[in-house]
C-alpha positions, 0 to 999 in steps of 0.5 A, spaced: 281 722 420 286 727 417 287 731 424 288 725 428 293 722 423 296 729 423 296 729 431 299 722 431 305 724 426 306 730 430 306 725 437 311 720 433 316 726 431 317 729 438 318 722 441 323 721 435 327 727 437 327 726 444 330 719 442 335 722 438 337 727 443 338 723 449 343 719 446 347 726 443 346 729 450 348 723 454 355 723 448 356 730 450 356 729 458 361 723 457 365 727 453 365 733 458 367 728 463 373 726 460 375 733 457 374 736 465 380 732 469 377 731 476 382 731 482 389 733 483 393 733 477 401 732 476 405 738 475 410 737 470 416 740 466 419 744 472 426 744 469 427 742 462 433 737 463 435 732 469 441 737 471 439 745 473 446 746 471 451 742 475 446 739 480 440 735 480 433 738 478 427 733 480 426 731 472 428 723 471 428 719 465 421 716 463 420 709 463 424 706 457 428 712 456 435 712 455 438 719 456 445 721 453 448 726 456 455 729 454 458 736 458 464 739 457 468 744 461 473 749 459 479 752 462 479 759 466 476 765 462 481 769 466 487 765 463 486 770 457 488 770 450 494 766 450 489 760 452 483 762 448 480 765 454 480 757 456 477 754 450 484 751 449 483 747 456 477 742 456 475 737 461 469 732 458 464 728 461 459 722 459 453 719 462 447 715 461 441 715 464 435 710 464 428 710 466 426 704 469 419 707 471 417 714 470 420 716 477 426 712 477 432 711 474 439 709 474 445 711 471 453 711 470 458 717 468 465 718 467 469 724 468 476 726 465 477 731 470 480 726 476 478 720 471 472 719 476 467 714 474 460 714 478 454 710 479 448 713 481 440 713 482 434 718 482 427 717 485 422 722 485 418 719 490 412 725 491 409 729 485 407 736 485 400 736 484 395 742 482 388 742 485 389 740 493 395 735 492 402 736 494 404 743 493 412 740 492 415 734 489 421 731 493 426 727 489 432 723 492 439 722 488 445 718 490 451 717 487 458 713 489 463 716 485 471 712 484 477 717 483 481 714 478 488 718 478 495 715 480 496 715 487 502 719 488 509 716 490 510 719 497 511 712 501 504 713 504 500 706 504 493 708 500 488 703 499 483 702 493 477 704 498 480 711 498 478 712 492 471 712 493 466 718 495 459 719 496 453 724 495 446 724 498 441 729 496 433 731 496 431 736 491 425 740 493 422 742 487 416 747 486 413 750 479 410 756 481 407 758 474 408 756 467 415 760 467 418 760 474 421 754 477 425 753 484 428 748 488 432 747 494 437 742 494 440 739 501 446 735 500 451 730 504 458 729 501 463 724 504 470 722 502 473 716 504 480 720 503 481 728 504 487 731 501 488 735 507 488 733 514 484 739 517 478 737 512 473 734 514 471 727 511 463 729 511 461 736 508 454 739 508 451 743 503 445 747 501 443 749 495 438 753 491 436 753 483 431 756 479 428 756 472 425 762 468 422 760 462 423 766 457 419 762 451 417 755 449 425 754 446 429 758 452 430 759 459 435 762 464 438 757 470 441 758 476 444 755 482 448 756 488 450 751 493 453 754 500 458 750 504 455 749 511 461 752 516 460 747 521 463 741 519 468 745 515 474 750 518 476 756 515 479 754 508 481 760 503 482 754 498 474 753 498 469 757 496 461 756 495 458 754 487 455 759 483 452 758 476 448 761 471 446 758 465 441 758 459 437 752 456 435 751 449 431 747 447 431 744 439 426 739 439 431 733 440 436 736 444 436 740 450 442 745 450 445 748 456 450 753 456 453 756 463 458 760 466 461 757 473 466 758 478 466 750 478 471 746 475 468 739 476 462 737 473 460 731 478 457 732 485 463 732 490 468 736 486 463 742 485 459 741 492 465 741 496 471 742 492 469 749 488 476 754 488 474 759 483 472 766 485 467 770 481 470 776 483 477 774 481 475 772 474 476 764 476 470 763 471 469 756 466 464 756 461 462 749 459 455 747 456 451 740 457 447 736 451 441 732 453 439 728 448 433 722 449 432 715 446 427 710 446 430 704 448 425 699 452 418 699 452 413 704 455 405 704 456 
């Protein structure tokens, strides 16, 4: 009888072990299901801020986020010690970008250069995905700009509509590795009024920008915009825009320090009206400060 009781107790312990092990195994399988993502995954943070330097990056403000941007662009470095290498002369741009969704934002800005007012919209309509998804992200950007300078008293009848200009562009971006991202940015600039009869109202540019991450806080950025020659006659006053910069993330802000041959900080100016020459020292030092606030509800 003792042997029968021992056998029964042993069988009971075996079944109890299976009963306890089965839920634990099922729990482990369930946790593995959540820990290991399945299917294509969205690739994030190709660039650190909404602009590479001057031009748009593929990044947009998250839903309910307000991005406040303060940008300064000083005078020409070649002005020398008398102008403190350009620091005596500064232009400023202030902008607000608000995320209606995680992929759609609207914004307004005002630049002291040309007293220019901007209204813009940005939509990331295709996201880069790893694991079989799209190899690139596609972001559309459109901005309307209004020049606020007084018209010269030269007897030419100008209207308010002549102050308006537009830029439309697409940002084709890819994050190749955790360190390196690249973007191609074709743009179309339309000006209702040009300052010289020989200049075209419509100007096309083909731009490229990159980011190389040095560590979790620092990255090197650069961008270049080539003026397409077909709609533009040979103009000795116009140059292609070239900019190099350094991004510094502090945890709450993103500081962007840069040197560029473009004086203005809005699209029409740096894409189609750049006049500085790098080889002549016609360069401008500047910086952008990006600060994000959560002002709306977010899922």
